[in-house]
C-alpha positions in Angstrom: 20.8 -11.5 -7.9 18.8 -14.5 -9.8 15.4 -13.0 -11.0 12.5 -15.1 -12.6 10.1 -12.4 -14.4 6.7 -14.4 -15.3 4.8 -12.7 -18.1 1.1 -13.6 -18.6 -1.3 -13.1 -21.5 -2.3 -9.5 -21.3 -1.7 -6.5 -23.7 0.3 -4.9 -20.8 3.1 -7.5 -21.4 4.8 -4.7 -24.0 5.6 -2.8 -20.9 7.2 -6.0 -19.4 10.1 -5.3 -22.0 11.2 -2.4 -20.4 10.8 -4.2 -16.9 13.2 -6.9 -17.9 15.4 -4.5 -19.4 15.6 -2.4 -16.4 16.5 -5.3 -14.2 19.3 -6.7 -16.7 20.8 -3.2 -16.7 21.1 -3.2 -13.0 23.1 -6.0 -13.3 20.6 -9.1 -12.3 20.5 -12.5 -14.2 17.0 -12.3 -15.2 15.1 -15.4 -16.7 11.6 -14.9 -18.4 8.8 -17.4 -17.9 6.3 -16.5 -20.5 2.9 -18.1 -20.6 1.9 -19.6 -24.3 -0.8 -16.5 -24.4 2.0 -14.0 -23.6 3.9 -15.2 -26.6 1.3 -14.1 -28.8 1.9 -10.4 -27.4 5.7 -10.4 -27.6 7.5 -13.4 -28.7 10.1 -15.9 -27.6 13.3 -14.1 -29.3 12.5 -10.8 -27.8 12.5 -12.4 -24.2 15.6 -14.4 -25.1 17.5 -11.3 -26.5 16.5 -8.9 -23.6 17.3 -11.4 -20.8 20.2 -13.5 -22.4 18.9 -16.7 -21.2 17.0 -19.2 -22.8 13.1 -18.8 -22.5 10.6 -21.6 -22.8 6.7 -21.9 -21.4 7.1 -25.8 -20.8 7.9 -28.1 -17.9 9.0 -30.9 -20.4 12.1 -28.8 -21.6 15.6 -29.4 -20.0 14.1 -32.3 -17.8 17.7 -33.1 -16.7 18.0 -30.1 -14.6 14.3 -30.4 -13.4 13.5 -27.0 -14.8 10.1 -26.8 -13.7 11.2 -26.6 -9.9 14.8 -25.3 -10.2 13.8 -21.8 -11.7 11.7 -21.3 -8.3 14.5 -22.8 -6.0 17.4 -20.5 -7.4 15.1 -17.2 -7.4 16.2 -14.7 -5.3 13.0 -12.7 -6.5 10.0 -13.4 -8.5 7.9 -10.9 -10.5 4.9 -11.5 -12.4 4.0 -8.7 -14.7 1.7 -8.4 -16.2 -0.5 -10.6 -13.8 -4.2 -11.2 -15.5 -7.1 -12.1 -13.8 -6.4 -15.5 -14.8 -3.6 -15.6 -13.4 -4.3 -14.5 -10.1 -7.0 -17.1 -10.0 -4.6 -19.8 -11.2 -1.8 -18.6 -8.1 -5.0 -18.7 -5.6 -5.7 -22.1 -6.6 -2.0 -23.3 -6.7 -2.4 -24.5 -10.1 0.8 -26.1 -11.4 -0.6 -26.2 -15.2 2.5 -24.6 -16.9 6.3 -23.7 -16.3 5.0 -20.3 -14.4 2.8 -22.4 -12.2 5.2 -24.9 -11.1 7.8 -22.2 -10.7 5.5 -20.4 -8.4 4.8 -23.1 -6.2 8.5 -24.1 -5.9 9.9 -20.8 -4.6 10.5 -19.4 -1.2 11.6 -16.1 -2.7 9.4 -13.1 -2.2 6.9 -12.8 -5.2 5.7 -9.5 -6.5 2.6 -9.5 -8.8 1.6 -6.3 -10.9 -2.1 -6.9 -11.6 -3.3 -5.6 -15.1 -6.7 -6.1 -16.5 -10.0 -4.0 -17.2 -11.9 -2.2 -14.1 -14.8 -4.7 -14.3 -12.6 -7.9 -14.0 -10.5 -6.1 -11.3 -13.8 -5.5 -8.7 -15.4 -8.7 -9.8 -15.8 -10.4 -6.2 -14.1 -13.5 -7.5 -10.8 -11.5 -8.2 -11.2 -9.2 -5.0 -11.3 -12.8 -3.0 -8.2 -14.0 -5.0 -6.2 -10.6 -4.0 -7.2 -11.2 -0.6 -5.8 -14.6 -0.5 -2.6 -13.9 -1.8 -2.1 -11.0 0.2 -2.6 -13.2 3.4 -0.1 -15.8 2.1 2.6 -12.8 1.8 2.3 -12.3 -2.1 3.5 -8.4 -2.5 1.1 -6.3 -5.1 2.3 -3.1 -7.0 -0.7 -1.4 -8.5 -3.0 -1.5 -10.4 -2.9 2.4 -11.4 -6.0 4.3 -12.5 -5.9 5.4 -15.9 -6.5 4.8 -19.3 -7.2 1.1 -20.4 -6.9 -0.9 -23.7 -10.2 0.0 -25.6 -10.6 3.6 -24.4 -11.9 2.7 -21.0 -10.4 3.9 -18.0 -10.1 3.2 -14.5 -8.1 1.3 -12.0 -6.7 -1.9 -13.7 -3.7 -0.5 -15.7 -0.4 -2.2 -14.9 2.0 0.1 -13.0 5.0 1.4 -14.8 7.8 -1.0 -15.1 10.0 1.7 -13.2 7.8 1.4 -10.2 7.5 -2.4 -10.4 11.3 -2.8 -10.1 11.7 -0.1 -7.4 9.2 -2.1 -5.6 10.5 -5.6 -6.0 14.1 -4.8 -5.7 13.0 -2.9 -2.4 12.0 -6.2 -0.8 14.9 -7.8 -1.1 17.1 -4.7 -0.2 15.3 -3.4 2.1 17.2 -2.8 5.6 15.6 -4.2 8.9 16.4 -1.2 10.8 13.1 -1.5 12.7 14.0 -4.6 14.2 12.9 -4.6 18.1 10.7 -1.8 18.1 7.1 -1.2 18.5 5.2 0.8 15.9 1.6 1.7 16.4 -0.2 3.4 13.2 -3.7 4.2 12.9 -5.3 4.1 9.6 -8.5 4.5 7.7 -11.3 7.3 8.0 -13.5 7.2 11.2 -17.3 7.1 11.4 -19.8 9.4 13.4 -23.2 8.3 13.8 -26.0 10.2 12.9 -28.3 7.5 13.4 -28.4 3.6 13.3 -28.4 4.3 9.6 -26.5 7.3 8.7 -22.9 8.6 9.8 -20.7 11.3 8.8 -17.1 10.0 7.3 -14.8 11.0 4.7 -13.0 9.4 1.8 -9.8 7.7 3.4 -9.7 4.1 1.9 -7.1 3.4 4.5 -4.1 2.6 1.8 -1.6 4.7 3.4 -1.8 3.6 6.8 -2.1 -0.2 5.8 0.9 0.6 3.3 2.9 1.8 6.5 1.8 -1.0 8.5 3.2 -3.5 5.8 6.3 -1.5 5.2 7.0 -1.5 9.2 6.7 -5.2 9.3 9.0 -5.4 6.3 11.7 -3.8 8.2 11.5 -5.7 11.4 8.9 -4.1 13.5 6.2 -5.4 15.8 2.8 -3.8 14.3 -0.3 -2.5 15.6 -2.8 -1.1 13.2 -5.7 0.8 15.0 -8.3 0.5 12.0 -11.2 2.8 11.1 -12.9 2.2 8.0 -11.1 0.2 5.3 -12.5 0.1 1.8 -13.0 -3.6 0.8 -10.1 -4.1 -1.4 -7.6 -2.8 1.4 -6.1 -5.5 3.6 -3.8 -5.6 6.4 -0.8 -7.6 6.2 -1.3 -10.6 8.2 1.9 -9.9 10.4 0.3 -7.0 11.5 -1.9 -6.9 14.7 -5.1 -5.1 14.1 -7.8 -3.3 16.4 -10.8 -2.3 14.9 -12.4 1.1 15.6 -15.4 3.2 14.2 -15.6 6.6 15.5 -12.9 8.9 16.8 -13.5 8.6 20.3 -13.0 4.9 20.1 -9.8 5.5 17.8 -8.2 7.6 20.3 -9.3 5.1 23.2 -7.7 2.1 21.2 -4.4 4.8 20.8 -4.7 5.8 24.3 -4.4 2.0 25.5 -1.9 1.0 23.0 0.7 3.9 23.0 2.5 3.8 26.0 4.6 0.8 25.1 5.3 2.0 21.4 8.6 3.3 20.3 6.8 4.5 17.5 3.2 6.1 16.7 2.0 7.1 13.2 -1.1 8.9 13.2 -2.2 8.0 9.3 -6.2 7.8 10.0 -8.4 10.6 8.8 -9.9 11.3 12.3 -13.3 13.3 12.1 -13.0 16.7 13.8 -16.6 16.7 14.8 -19.2 14.4 15.9 -23.2 14.5 16.1 -24.3 16.2 19.5 -27.6 13.8 19.8 -27.2 10.8 17.8 -30.9 9.6 17.3 -31.6 5.8 18.4 -34.3 5.7 15.4 -33.8 6.5 12.0 -34.3 10.1 11.2 -37.0 10.1 8.5 -37.3 12.9 5.9 -41.0 13.5 6.9 -39.8 14.4 10.3 -37.9 17.2 9.2 -39.9 18.7 6.3 -37.7 21.4 4.3 -34.4 20.5 5.8 -32.5 19.0 8.8 -29.9 20.5 11.1 -27.4 18.6 13.1 -25.7 20.0 15.9 -22.0 18.9 15.9 -19.5 18.9 18.6 -16.1 19.2 18.5 -13.8 15.8 19.1 -11.2 15.6 21.1 -7.8 16.2 19.8 -6.1 12.4 19.7 -2.4 13.6 18.7 -2.4 16.2 21.2 -3.0 13.5 24.0 -0.5 11.4 22.3 2.1 14.1 22.4 0.9 15.1 26.2 1.6 11.7 27.5 4.8 11.0 25.4 7.3 9.0 27.1 11.1 9.6 26.6 12.5 8.1 23.3 9.1 7.8 21.5 8.8 9.4 18.3 5.5 10.6 16.9 4.0 11.4 13.6 1.0 13.1 12.4 -0.5 13.1 8.9 -2.0 16.5 7.3 -4.3 16.1 4.2 -4.7 19.6 2.7 -6.4 21.3 0.0 -3.9 23.6 -1.1 -3.3 26.1 -4.1 0.4 24.9 -4.6 3.6 23.3 -3.0 4.5 26.7 -1.0 0.6 26.7 0.8 1.1 22.9 1.7 4.4 23.3 3.2 3.2 26.6 5.0 0.4 24.7 6.6 2.8 21.5 7.4 5.0 23.8 9.4 2.1 25.4 11.2 0.4 22.1 11.9 3.5 20.5 13.2 4.3 23.3 15.5 0.9 23.2 17.1 0.6 19.7 17.3 4.3 19.3 18.9 4.9 16.3 16.9 8.1 14.6 15.9 7.5 14.9 12.3 4.5 15.9 10.1 3.8 14.4 6.9 1.3 16.7 4.4 -0.1 15.6 1.0 -2.5 17.6 -0.9 -5.9 16.2 -1.6 -8.8 16.8 -3.6 -11.3 15.2 -5.9 -8.7 13.2 -7.7 -5.8 13.0 -5.5 -4.5 11.7 -1.9 -7.9 10.1 -1.4 -8.7 6.7 -2.9 -5.8 6.7 -5.0 -3.2 4.1 -5.3 -0.4 7.1 -5.5 0.8 9.5 -3.1 2.9 12.4 -2.8 4.0 13.7 0.7 5.9 16.6 2.1 7.7 16.0 5.6 8.6 18.6 7.9 10.4 17.9 11.6 9.7 19.5 14.7 11.2 22.9 13.4 9.2 23.1 10.1 12.5 22.2 8.5 11.8 19.9 5.1 13.1 16.4 6.1 12.2 14.8 2.9 9.5 14.8 0.0 8.3 11.6 -1.5 6.2 10.6 -4.5 4.8 7.3 -6.0 2.8 4.1 -4.6 1.6 4.6 -1.4 4.4 1.6 -0.6 7.2 4.0 -1.6 5.8 6.8 0.5 5.6 4.8 3.3 9.1 3.6 3.2 10.3 7.3 2.5 8.3 8.4 5.6 10.1 5.4 8.0 13.6 6.2 6.4 12.6 10.0 8.0 11.6 8.2 11.6 14.7 6.1 11.7 16.9 9.5 10.8 14.9 11.2 13.3 15.5 8.8 16.1 19.2 8.4 14.7 19.7 12.1 15.3 17.9 12.3 18.4 20.5 9.7 19.8 23.3 11.8 18.9 
């Protein structure tokens, strides 16, 4: 496979040395396009030695071959790692100021970017806007990870590890279209139960796993509907996915009831509130109205999954999620088996959550059990990785049912 690797001017460029080596060792024809700034971190001889191909930054080299568009036209896959804030802004604007810029404009191949920058730059409204635009154009994003950054800072902005980037990128071009012709309905995000016009009861779900599942299903050929409760600002559904916006658990249940009868696969990845406020105030509840404390009466919300299972038509596959705080993997598996049996679903994906894992992170780890409590699969990595692992389990379950 002809792979173009764009390397831009950030300290994480040193990690792209391993990325190029992994691609070459896998047998791919790798062409590195560094920016001028990238060569201040890793030199041209290194890229040429690793890729076994000539390396240049200029559109004026190899003019006879029209190199400034030829690389993009020939590419089966383009990876930009690291992708700095400046590079992402240039991609959004469609700038072609160097060989990497012209190549990105000339290619019709899948493009994967691995952002790397300080947390403040990643969270800046300009970068948030640029990422939203790039995702809407079909650019695939890996990371960034949350961890230690240059200078001792910590937070989101660390470039994902080369192994993760390579796996995610190759999956785009090697991925089966095994959901072609299927209708998939996925719920995502956290519901919000109002207390008054100002406040609500909510949870820490960002919606990343559900949105990743919707994107993965679309990649594999499905017609996808995403029933989206609250999503974090930087979590954007794929433009190929139809989105139904909801807020409360009741709204989510009503939407799922309406959409699900025609679905082949239903995945309940949303974090749905178990309880709602019994009497929602039409006015803001003021502190002086309840001196010394406030007591809220909660009513139990209906079980959306149970309703979907009860109304399930023949051939329909239903998947539920269970986010659990547990002491160890054994306890997680025990709870997953109990919930799968109680809900009557075909598959249940359980993940351990806590203050620093599960919710509001880019990575996840799933234990997937079948209707009989058997462990069908385990998966860890980015939420895109775990999304595809879960869809693999869905297709295996559907295949076993047919036989």
